[in-house]
N, C-alpha and C positions, 0 to 999 in steps of 0.2 A: 697470871701474867700474860697468857697467849691472848685473852680477851682485850688486854689493854694494847697489844702489840697488833692485834688483828681484830679491829672493832667492827665487824661487818655481820650482816645477817647470813645465816647458813640456809642454802637453798639445795633441794635434791631432786633429781630426776630418775625415774626407774629405767635401767636399761638391763632388760631381760632378767629382772629380779636383783639386780645389783644397784645400790645407791650411789648415784653419780653426783657429787658435790660441786657446786658452782657459786661464785659471787655474781650478784646482779646489781650493781650500785649506780643510783643516778639515771638521769634521762637524757635524751638527745641523741645525736648519731652514735651508733655502737663502736666501741673500741673492744676488741676481742684478745685477750692476752693468754698465750699458750705457754705452759712452762715445760721444762725438760726433766731429765733424770740427774740426780736424785733429789729433785725440788718438788715444790707443790705451789699452790695459789699464794702462799705466803711470801714468795719472792716479788710478787707484783704489788705489795700492800701499799707502799708509798706512792706509786704511780696511780693506783686506784684513788687514794686520798687527794692526790693532786688533780685528777681529771674528773671526777664523779659530779662536780658542781655543774659541768657543762655537758658531759657526755654519758652514755650508758656504758658502764664498765662490766663486761662479761669475762670471768675467769674461772674454768673449770679446773678441777683436780682429776686428772686422769685415774681411771680404776686403778686401784692398788696404791694411789698416792693420797697424801693429805688427809682430808676428812671424807674422801669416797671410801667405799667398801674395798676389802683386801681379799678376794677370793681365790681359791686355788684353781689349778689349771683345768680342773674338770667343770668349773664354772664360769671361767672366762679365758678366751683367747688372746693372750698377752702378745699381741703382734701390732705392727703399723697400721695395717687395714682396720683393725679394730678401733684404734684410737682415732682414725679419721672418722669412721662411722659415728663414733661417739660424739665428737665434736660437730658433725653435721646434724645429727639427731638432736643436740641441745639448741642449736641455732634455729632449727626448724620449730622446735618446741616453743621457743621464745618470738618466733616470727621475725627472725633478723635475716633479711634477705637483700639489704642493699646498704650502699655508702659504709662499708665495714672498714675501720682501721685494725689492722691486723698486726699485733706485736708478738714476736717469736723469739724464744731463747732456748739453746741446747737443741735436745730432740724435738722440742716444741716447733722448731724450723720445719722439720719433716712433716710432722703433723699438721701444723697450720697451712704450709704450702701445699700439703696433700688436699687439704679442703679447698684452698684456693684454685688448684688445678681443675677441680670438679666444677667450680663456680666462679670463673675469673671476673665476670661481670659484676660481682657482688663487692669486689675489692676497691676501696677508694684510694687507700694509702697502705704503705708497708714499713714496719720499723723492725729492723733486723739487730738482734743483740747477741753476739757470740754464738752462731748457730750454723746450720748447714741445710740445704735443701738438694743435695747432690752426693754423689758417691765420694769417698775419701780421695782427696786430690792425689795425683800420681807422685807429687813431690813430697808427700807426708807419710812417714810410717805410721802404722797403727800403733798407739802407744802400748807399751808392755804391760802396765798395770791394767788396761781394759782387756788385753789378750789374755791375762792370767784369769780375769773375772769372767770373760766369755767362754773359755775353753778348757778350764781345769777344775777338778773336784776341790783343790786347795781355794781357787777363787770362790767357788760357791760357799764353802765353809767360812771364808773370811766375810763375805758380803752378807750373808744369812745368819751366820752365827755371831758375828761381832759387829755387824752394822758399819763395817770398814768403808764402804763406798760412800754412804752418806756422811759419816763423821769425818773422813779424810776429805771430802769436797768442800765442808764447811770450814775447813782449815786452809787448804791450799787454793780454794776457789776465790779468796780475796788475797790482793797483795799490797794495797795501799795501806789499809789498817785492818787489824783482826776484828772479827765480830764480836760483839759483846756476848757475855755468857747467855743471856736469856734468848737473844736472837739465836745463836748457835742451837740452843735447846730446842727452839721453835722449829728449825729446820729438821733436825733429826727425830723430834718426838713422835711423828706419825709411824716411823720405822722402828718400833719398839719391841719386836719380837721376831723370831724365825719367820713365822706365818706372815707377819706384816712386812716383811722385807722382800717379799716375792717380786714385786714389780721392779725393784732396783736391779735384781738380777737379769730378769727376764728382758728388760730394756736393752742391757748391754748384749745378751745373747741373740737379741733380734736384729743387730746391726749386720746388715748383708755385706759382705766383703768379695764374694765370687759370684759368678753367674748362677751357680747352682743353689745358692742361698735362698731361702724364702723371701720374698719382698724385694730382691735385686731388681727385678725388671720394674717394679712399683717406683723404686728410688730413681731409676733411669728416666722414668716418665715424669716424675716430679721435677727433676733436673731440667729436662727438655721443655717442660711447661714455663719455666722462668721467662722465655722469650715473650710470653703473652702479657707480662707486665713491664715491657719496656717503655712504656709511657706513664706508668703508675707512679706517682710521686713516692720516693723511697728515702728513708732514712736509715743509715747504718752507725751504730755506736759500738766499739770494739775495744775490749781490753786485751792489749798485746801481750800480757803476760799469762794468758791462758794456755796451759800445756797441752790441751786437745784442740780446741778451736781457735787456732793460732794464726800466724801471718799466712800460712799456706790456704787456709779457708778463706781468709779476707781476700787474698789475691782472686780467688775464684769469684768471689762475690763483685769484686770490681770489674773483672772481666764480663760477667754475665749481666751486671746491672750497671753500666757505665753512667747512667744517669742519676745514680744515687748521691744524695749527699753524706760524705763519710767523715767521721769524727773518730779518730785513733787516740786512746788513752795509753801512753807509755807506761805508766806505773800501775795499771789496773789488771785484774785477772778475770776468771770466767765469770763471777758473779758481778758484773758491771753495775746492775742497779744496787749493789751494796757498797762497792768500791768508790763509785762516783755518782751517788744517788741524786745529789741536789743538781749537778751538772747535766746529767742524762736526763733528768725530769724536765729541767729547763728547755733542753734542746727538743725534746718530745713535744712540749708544751707550744713552743714557738712553731714547730713544724706543723702542729695541727691547725694553728690559726693562720698560717702562710697561704694567702689566695693565689699565689702564682700558679 
């Protein structure tokens, strides 16, 4: 069933002994799609199908996610810097260095914009989908479920023992309509054991909340870098029923990227490309062909 839902060639890049999976579909200007947690490249499947006839669609699975290897902590440093380094290495490997349309979702916003901050001259367009590239807004409390996952033994047991993070996200992440059984299975299938759920936990544990946290300064720098993209065409599509990346995060994007074209979906949740797939893909396709 996965091959039917995800009909793409599997490609791999060796990253220090770890197999880093990515999609590379179509030819033309590059569209780089960066997923978050607890997702994988499957999230972008319909967008790839829509764009790959005219563009080169590049979609990595972060190490520990999707079809990439899932090493333990001795073999991979599960941190934001590593994620950005991996994405940079992949695009260097593919010789993708100009006219990039960057599509980001969830923690993929931090990873993708971390890459963009290193190479702002390579970015032609930005597509922002329920994500962040800055610290938790002052008006937003850190969600209790994430705090439990990040800081407690109970959280570790729930995430790695019962796949709670991925399973619950596949339910509460959509609000307009529930995922089909096959789609939901595809989302959670890569995280099928204690060992293979390491990334879902490490992603949450890597969220910097205080200056003494690792990557706090890096997130500050990424947030500051958004000023470099004040003239880059930007599309924002946002599900307003996202319990994490909610109106407080959207307000930050509007403040930092006032030139962006913003589309709000009152009845949609975190997985906006599931809840409003046809509408969002149409908006992205029109945005890509807009010559203004």
